C-alpha positions as CSV (number, residue, x, y, z in Angstrom):
1,X,-12.5,26.2,-9.1
2,X,-9.4,26.5,-7.1
3,X,-7.8,23.7,-5.1
4,X,-5.4,24.7,-2.0
5,X,-3.4,21.7,-1.5
6,X,-2.1,21.9,2.2
7,X,0.9,19.8,3.1
8,X,2.0,19.5,6.8
9,X,5.6,18.2,6.8
10,X,7.9,17.2,9.8
11,X,11.3,15.6,9.1
12,X,10.2,14.5,5.5
13,X,13.6,15.3,3.6
14,X,14.1,12.1,2.0
15,X,10.2,11.9,0.5
16,X,9.4,15.4,0.1
17,X,10.9,16.1,-3.3
18,X,9.0,13.1,-4.8
19,X,6.1,14.2,-3.0
20,X,6.0,17.9,-4.2
21,X,6.8,16.6,-8.0
22,X,3.7,14.2,-7.9
23,X,1.4,16.8,-6.6
24,X,2.8,19.3,-9.2
25,X,2.0,17.0,-11.8
26,X,-1.5,15.5,-10.5
27,X,-4.2,16.1,-12.8
28,X,-7.4,18.0,-11.4
29,X,-11.1,17.7,-12.8
30,X,-11.5,19.9,-15.7
31,X,-11.9,23.8,-14.7
32,X,-9.8,23.5,-11.6
33,X,-6.7,25.0,-10.7
34,X,-4.2,24.6,-7.6
35,X,-2.1,26.2,-5.3
36,X,0.4,24.1,-3.0
37,X,1.1,25.2,0.5
38,X,3.6,23.7,2.6
39,X,3.6,24.0,6.5
40,X,7.0,22.8,8.1
41,X,6.1,21.8,11.7
42,X,9.7,22.4,13.2
43,X,11.6,19.9,11.1
44,X,15.2,19.5,12.2
45,X,16.5,17.4,9.3
46,X,17.0,19.9,6.7
47,X,13.4,19.8,5.4
48,X,12.8,23.8,6.4
49,X,15.8,24.9,4.1
50,X,14.7,22.5,1.5
51,X,11.3,24.0,1.4
52,X,12.6,27.7,1.3
53,X,14.4,26.7,-2.0
54,X,11.2,25.1,-3.7
55,X,9.5,28.4,-2.5
56,X,12.2,30.5,-4.1
57,X,12.0,28.6,-7.3
58,X,8.1,29.0,-7.4
59,X,7.1,25.3,-6.9
60,X,5.4,26.5,-3.9
61,X,2.7,29.0,-3.5
62,X,3.0,29.5,0.3
63,X,5.5,28.2,2.9
64,X,5.6,28.7,6.6
65,X,7.6,27.4,9.3
66,X,6.9,27.1,12.9
67,X,8.0,25.5,16.3
68,X,7.0,21.7,16.3
69,X,3.5,21.9,17.5
70,X,1.9,19.0,16.0
71,X,0.3,18.0,12.4
72,X,-3.3,19.4,13.5
73,X,-1.6,23.0,14.3
74,X,0.0,23.0,10.8
75,X,-3.1,22.0,9.0
76,X,-5.0,24.7,10.8
77,X,-2.1,27.1,9.7
78,X,-2.6,25.8,6.2
79,X,-6.3,26.4,6.4
80,X,-6.0,29.9,7.4
81,X,-3.5,30.7,4.3
82,X,-5.3,28.9,1.8
83,X,-7.2,30.9,-1.1
84,X,-8.9,28.1,-2.7
85,X,-12.6,27.0,-2.9
86,X,-11.5,23.6,-1.5
87,X,-8.9,22.5,0.7
88,X,-7.1,19.0,0.1
89,X,-4.8,17.4,2.9
90,X,-1.7,15.9,1.4
91,X,0.9,14.0,3.6
92,X,4.5,14.8,3.0
93,X,5.6,11.2,2.7
94,X,4.6,8.6,0.0
95,X,1.6,6.8,1.6
96,X,-1.1,8.4,-0.5
97,X,-1.0,8.8,-4.3
98,X,-1.6,12.5,-5.8
99,X,-3.0,10.5,-8.9
100,X,-6.2,9.8,-6.8
101,X,-6.8,13.9,-6.7
102,X,-9.2,13.9,-9.5
103,X,-11.3,11.3,-8.1
104,X,-11.3,12.8,-4.6
105,X,-12.5,16.4,-6.0
106,X,-15.0,15.0,-8.3
107,X,-17.8,15.1,-5.8
108,X,-17.2,18.7,-4.6
109,X,-16.8,19.8,-8.3
110,X,-20.3,18.5,-9.0
111,X,-22.0,19.2,-5.9
112,X,-22.6,16.0,-4.7
113,X,-20.4,16.5,-1.3
114,X,-19.4,19.0,1.0
115,X,-16.5,16.8,2.2
116,X,-14.9,14.0,0.7
117,X,-12.8,11.1,2.3
118,X,-10.4,9.1,0.6
119,X,-11.1,5.6,1.7
120,X,-8.2,2.9,1.8
121,X,-10.7,0.1,2.3
122,X,-12.9,0.5,-0.7
123,X,-11.5,-1.4,-3.8
124,X,-8.5,-3.6,-3.7
125,X,-7.0,-4.9,-0.4
126,X,-4.3,-2.9,1.1
127,X,-1.3,-4.0,3.2
128,X,-1.4,-2.4,6.6
129,X,0.2,-3.4,9.9
130,X,-2.4,-5.1,12.1
131,X,-2.1,-2.7,15.0
132,X,-3.1,0.2,12.6
133,X,-5.8,-1.8,11.1
134,X,-7.5,-2.4,14.4
135,X,-7.1,1.0,15.5
136,X,-8.7,2.2,12.5
137,X,-11.4,-0.2,12.6
138,X,-12.2,0.9,16.0
139,X,-12.2,4.5,15.3
140,X,-14.7,4.1,12.2
141,X,-17.0,2.0,14.4
142,X,-17.1,4.7,16.9
143,X,-17.7,7.5,14.3
144,X,-20.4,5.5,12.7
145,X,-22.2,4.6,16.2
146,X,-21.6,8.1,17.6
147,X,-22.7,10.2,14.5
148,X,-24.3,7.8,12.2
149,X,-21.6,8.6,9.8
150,X,-21.5,5.3,7.6
151,X,-17.8,5.5,6.9
152,X,-15.3,2.9,5.9
153,X,-12.3,4.7,6.9
154,X,-12.6,7.4,9.4
155,X,-8.9,7.9,9.8
156,X,-7.7,8.5,6.4
157,X,-5.5,11.3,5.7
158,X,-6.9,12.1,2.4
159,X,-9.6,14.4,2.9
160,X,-11.0,17.2,0.7
161,X,-13.2,20.2,2.0
162,X,-15.0,23.2,0.9
163,X,-12.8,26.0,2.5
164,X,-15.8,27.9,3.8
165,X,-17.1,24.9,5.7
166,X,-13.9,23.8,7.6
167,X,-13.3,27.4,8.6
168,X,-16.9,27.2,10.2
169,X,-15.5,24.2,11.9
170,X,-13.3,26.5,14.2
171,X,-10.8,23.4,14.7
172,X,-8.7,23.0,17.8
173,X,-6.5,20.2,16.9
174,X,-3.1,20.1,17.7
175,X,-1.8,16.7,16.6
176,X,-3.3,13.7,14.9
177,X,-6.9,14.3,16.3
178,X,-7.5,16.5,13.1
179,X,-9.5,13.5,11.6
180,X,-12.2,12.7,14.4
181,X,-12.6,16.4,15.0
182,X,-13.5,17.1,11.3
183,X,-15.7,14.0,11.4
184,X,-17.4,14.8,14.4
185,X,-18.2,18.4,13.7
186,X,-19.0,17.7,10.2
187,X,-21.5,15.2,10.9
188,X,-23.0,17.4,13.6
189,X,-23.5,20.3,11.3
190,X,-25.0,18.3,8.7
191,X,-22.3,18.2,6.0
192,X,-22.3,15.7,3.3
193,X,-19.5,13.3,3.5
194,X,-18.7,11.0,0.5
195,X,-16.2,8.4,0.4
196,X,-14.1,7.5,-2.7
197,X,-11.5,4.6,-3.1
198,X,-7.8,5.6,-2.9
199,X,-4.4,3.5,-3.1
200,X,-2.3,3.4,-0.2
201,X,1.3,2.3,0.4
202,X,1.9,2.0,4.1
203,X,5.2,2.8,5.7
204,X,6.6,1.5,9.0
205,X,8.0,3.6,11.9
206,X,11.4,2.8,10.9
207,X,10.4,4.6,7.6
208,X,9.4,7.6,9.5
209,X,5.6,7.0,10.3
210,X,5.1,9.2,13.3
211,X,1.6,8.1,14.5
212,X,1.6,6.2,17.8
213,X,-0.8,4.4,20.1
214,X,-1.6,7.3,22.1
215,X,-2.6,9.2,19.2
216,X,-5.4,6.2,18.6
217,X,-6.7,6.9,22.2
218,X,-6.6,10.6,21.7
219,X,-8.6,10.2,18.6
220,X,-11.3,8.0,20.2
221,X,-11.5,10.6,22.8
222,X,-11.9,13.3,20.4
223,X,-14.8,11.6,18.9
224,X,-16.4,11.0,22.3
225,X,-15.8,14.6,23.4
226,X,-17.3,16.4,20.3
227,X,-20.4,14.3,20.5
228,X,-21.4,15.9,23.4
229,X,-19.3,19.4,23.6
230,X,-21.3,22.5,22.3
231,X,-20.1,23.9,18.9
232,X,-19.5,27.3,18.9
């Protein structure tokens, strides 16, 4: 089974080399192989040039750069490029640990799940800014009420999905509404979502975190919108 690890990046010059090395070294379940696809969302800090060097050295299977259009757009580009049976989303910073890959992928490999969410709230207590924790709680409650999702962490960035299924979703996201759109469409299409605990090292806006309050409102609207909108 081949896993396409999609890494959308925007101005991650400082952290990306460490992320890439961790991704390359991360263990997968037995019988799995990986390809690393990096999508640069119009970085202006030297990230694009650095990615080109890694691609030339063979450390990256695919590398695309595009004008700044948002994380969701970058992920959709990565999904189109993926040749694996599973796509796994990896942020270009150090908040999520690639050492959790084996745990995230296991339910997909065994056939227990169609989608796996890496929950930050299963297991040990994590440090997270209060506004982010409140927003996450609101989105999770909304997803559970609207879709009977039974999730603990709707907004987690760590999501692994069977490639054929995520392509069926025909995603339209541009920014951070990728997560709620996947949740909404997965539940409406009857896909099995399983959560597993993952580790998390929160970073602040001063450290490069890009999500803002308006993204929370957009995520909530996305959950509501796709509850009633016709799926194509």
